[in-house]
N, C-alpha and C positions, 0 to 999 in steps of 0.2 A: 504494500500500500504506500501511497505518497504521504509522507509525514510532514513535509514542508516544501513549499515552492515559492520562490520570490524572484523578482526582477530587480537587479541592482544597476542603478544608473549613477555614474559619477561617484561611485563608492557608497551610495546610500540606497537603502531598501525601499522599494515601491511594491504595491500589490500588483501582481501580474494579471493579465486577462485570464479568463477561465480556460481558454483554449491554448494549449501548449504551442501549437504551430504559430498562432497569432503573437504570443509572447516572444517566441524566438525571432519572428520576423521583425518585431518592434525593436528587440535588442540589436539585431544586425543593422537595422536602419539607423539607430541612434549612434552607433560607432563607439560610444563610451559606456556601453551597457552589456550585461550578460545575464543569462537565466540560470539559476541554481535550483535543481530539482533533487530532493532527497527521498529515497525509498527504503523501506525496511522489510526484508524478506518478502519481496513481491511474488505473486503467483505468475505463472507463465502468461496468462491472459492479461494481467495488469501490466507486466513489463513489455509485452508485445506492442501495446499502444505507445508507450514511451519510446521504445526502440524504433518504431515506424516514424514517429514525429521527428526524432533526431537523426534518423538514418544511421543507426548504429550497426556495426558489422555483425553478421549472424554468429560467427565464431565467438566473438566477445560476449554477445548476448547469452549464448549457451554457457559460457564459463561463469557469467554472473548469476545465472539461475541455479547451476549445480552447486556452486559455493564450496568446492573442495579443491581449491587452487593454491599453489605456492605463490609467494610474493613475486611479482613480475611486472614488466613494462613492455607493452606491445604497441606498435604504431600501425594504424590502418589508414586508408585513404582519407577518411573524413573525421577521424577521431583518434585520440590517444587513450589507451586502456591501461590502468594501473591497478594492481592488486596489493593490498596491505593486510597484515594479520595482527590486529591489536591483541594484547594479552592482558589478563586480569589475574591478580593474586588474591586468593580467598583465604583470609587469615584464620578462619575457624577450622578449615580442613588442611591448611598449608599446601594448597594445590594451585597450579597454574592452569588456566583455561584460555583458549584463544577463540577469537571470532574472525570474521572476514569483512573486508571493506574494499569495495571496488569503486573506482572513479573513471568516468568517461569525460574527456576534455575535447572540445571541438571549437568551431567558430562561434564565439559568443555564447557558449553554454558549458555547463558542467553538471553531470548526473552522478550522484553518489548512491550506491546500493550497499546496505548493511545487512550482515547475517550474524546471528549469535550475539555474544557479549563483547564488551570492551571497546566499542566504537565511540569515540569522543565527539561525534558530529554536533550534537546540540551545543556543547560548550564551545566548540570551535566556531560555529556560526555566530553565537552570541558575542564572542570576543572579536571576530572580524567585523561584525556590524558596529562595534564600538570604535573601530579604527577605519574610518572611510578612506584614509590615505593608502592603506594596504589594499583595500577592496578595489581601488581604482586600477590595480594591475590585472583585474579580471580573473578568469579561471585559474591562472597560474598561482594567484594568491591563495585560492582555496586548496590547490594541490600542496603548496608549501605548508600551509597552516595545519592541514590534516596530517601530513607526513611528520611534521615537527611534533605534534601532539602525541602521535603514536610512538615515535622513537623516544621522546622524553619519558613516556610512561615505561618503556623498556628499562630505563635506568632505575626507575622506582622499584619495579618488580625485581630487578637484579639485587637491589639493596635488601629487599625482604628475603630473598633466597640466601643472601649472605648471612643474615641473622639466623636462619634455620641451620645453616652449615656450622656456625659457631656453636649452637646448642648441641649439634651432633658431636662436634669435636670435644666439647666439655664432657659428654657422656663417655665417649670412647677412651679419652686420655685422662679420665678421673684418676687421681692418685690412690694408691692402696689405702684402704680404710675409709675412703670417702663414700663408700656404698657400692653395691654390685652394679655392674652394667645392666641396663634394662634388657630383658630377653628379646625385645622386638627391635633392637638397635639395627641389626642387619636389614630388617624389613624397612625401617625408616630411611636407611641409606639408599636402598633400591628405589623407594618411593621418591626421594629427593632427586635421584638421577633421572627418573621418568619426568619429573617436573622441569628439570633443566633441558631434557631432550625436547619437550614440548616448546619450551622457550626458544631453543635453537632452530626449530622448524619454522618459527615465526620470524626471527631476526636474521638468521644466517643468509637465506636466499635474497633478502632485501638489499644486501650490499651491492649487487650488480646494478639493479635499477637506480639506486641512489647515486652510484658512481656515474652512470650515464647522465642523470639530471645535473649533477655537479659539473660534469664536463661540458654541458651545453649542447647545442645543435640538435635538440629534440623537438620535433614538430609540435605545434600548439602550446609550447612553453616559451615564455619570454626569456630571451638570452640574458637580460639584465638581472634575472633571478639566480644566476649561477652562484654568487657568494652565499645566498641564503641556503641553497641546497648543499653547498659545501659544508655549511655549519651542521645541517641535519646529518650529512654523511659522516662528519667527525663524531657526532654524538652516537651514531649507529656503530661506528668502529669501537668506541669505548664500551658500548653495551655488549657487542660481540666478544670483545676481549674479556670482559667480566664473566660472561657466561661460559666461555672456554676455560677460564681459570677456575670457576666453580666446578665444572665437570672434572677437571684434573684433580682438584682437591678432594672431591667426593670419591674418586677412584683411589686416591692415596688413603683416605680415611677408611674406606672399605678394606683395603689391603692391610692396614694397621689393625683394624678390628679382627679380621680373620687370623692375623698373626698372633694377636693377644689371646684369641680363643684357643689357638694351638698351644701356646705357652701354658695357659690355665689347664688345658687337658693334660699336658705333660706333668704339671705340678700335681694334679689329682692322681695320675698314674703312679708317680713317685710315692705319694702318701699311701696309696693302696698297697704298693709293693712293700713299703716299710712295715705297715701293719701286718701284712701277710708273712714277712720274714720273722717278725716277733712272735706271731702265732705259731709258726712252724717249729720253733725250738721246743716249747712244751709238748706240742703234738708228737714230735720225734721221740722225746724222752718218754712220754706216756705210752707211746707205741711199743717201746722196748720193755718198760717196767710197769705196764698197766695190768698185768695178769693178777689173779687173786692168789698169789703165793704168800706164805708167811714172811713178813718183814721186808724181803727184797732189799736192795737190787741183786745182791749175790745170794739170793734166796733166803738167808737167815740173818741178815744184819739188822740188829734191833733198831738202830737210828736211821735206817735207810730212807724211810718215807719223808721225814722232815728234811733230811739232807738233800734229797732229790727236789723237793719243793723250793728250798733255798737256792739250789743251783739254777733251777729254771728261772726263778725271779731275778737272780743276779744276772743271768745271760740276757734276759729280756730288758732289764734296766740298762745294761751296757749298750745293747742295740739301740734303745730309745735315745740315749744320750748321743750316740754316734750319728744317728739319723737327724737328730735335732741340730747338732753342730754343723752338719752339711746342708741344712735347709730343706730336708725332705719332709719334715713334720711341721 
């Protein structure tokens, strides 16, 4: 459905005519105006009307309807098609989710199509309408403002993921005596890696399109906007570096956690072996002298029973002290 539609003349919003083709003709005739139409998860029938009015390419229309695209930039005869993937961090579940945002730029028009969550179009439109000087640059200003908002939010989400990583590190590298490592630590690490992967799917492929926009010579984009897109490209580079760093650190944390689990298992095995060794001594002695003969051990020694008990206790005590000194207990 169309959530907002406006004609902007000389950087200021005016109510467009009810017919899109008439509004587009008016914008082209004015020379300093453009039409911005925003849609949210349109149906095929709804978008077909918009596509026919703006002569959008069928392949781009198909991509906009399916909404399972990687970030990209494609140039067609009558329009420029850009796909962005905004991301949202959900603090209650510590999860990252992504939506999709498509922009069609052409002669005196821009069409935005939003799918899912995380598209900052309402805030971007409001901010642009408060800055007529920026809106005077036409559809290019919309593309820049939307891209800048999406990429800046990448940095915010990267910061939230960094906080989660620090909590994981605190659990994994907690000093002895600070409490046992939670049983679900490995699961939390794998979950965090999935969130980072979701983030990378959104931010990584966008590097190519942003580099092209920063380099200039892209149809339907004002060449004077290159410095602004270079700034967005720089922020995107920082976000990608952060997410790559998070991924590497998570891999290191997982390796450290698994190594610590192995060390703990070895410690447990040493303790079990030590107790088994101490239990083996009385078992061995009792196995030899455990029969129901008089007195024992050489069949008729009167003090044999207490002597055997004292010997077994002495050997077990000596083993305990030795294992304790070596750190096995």
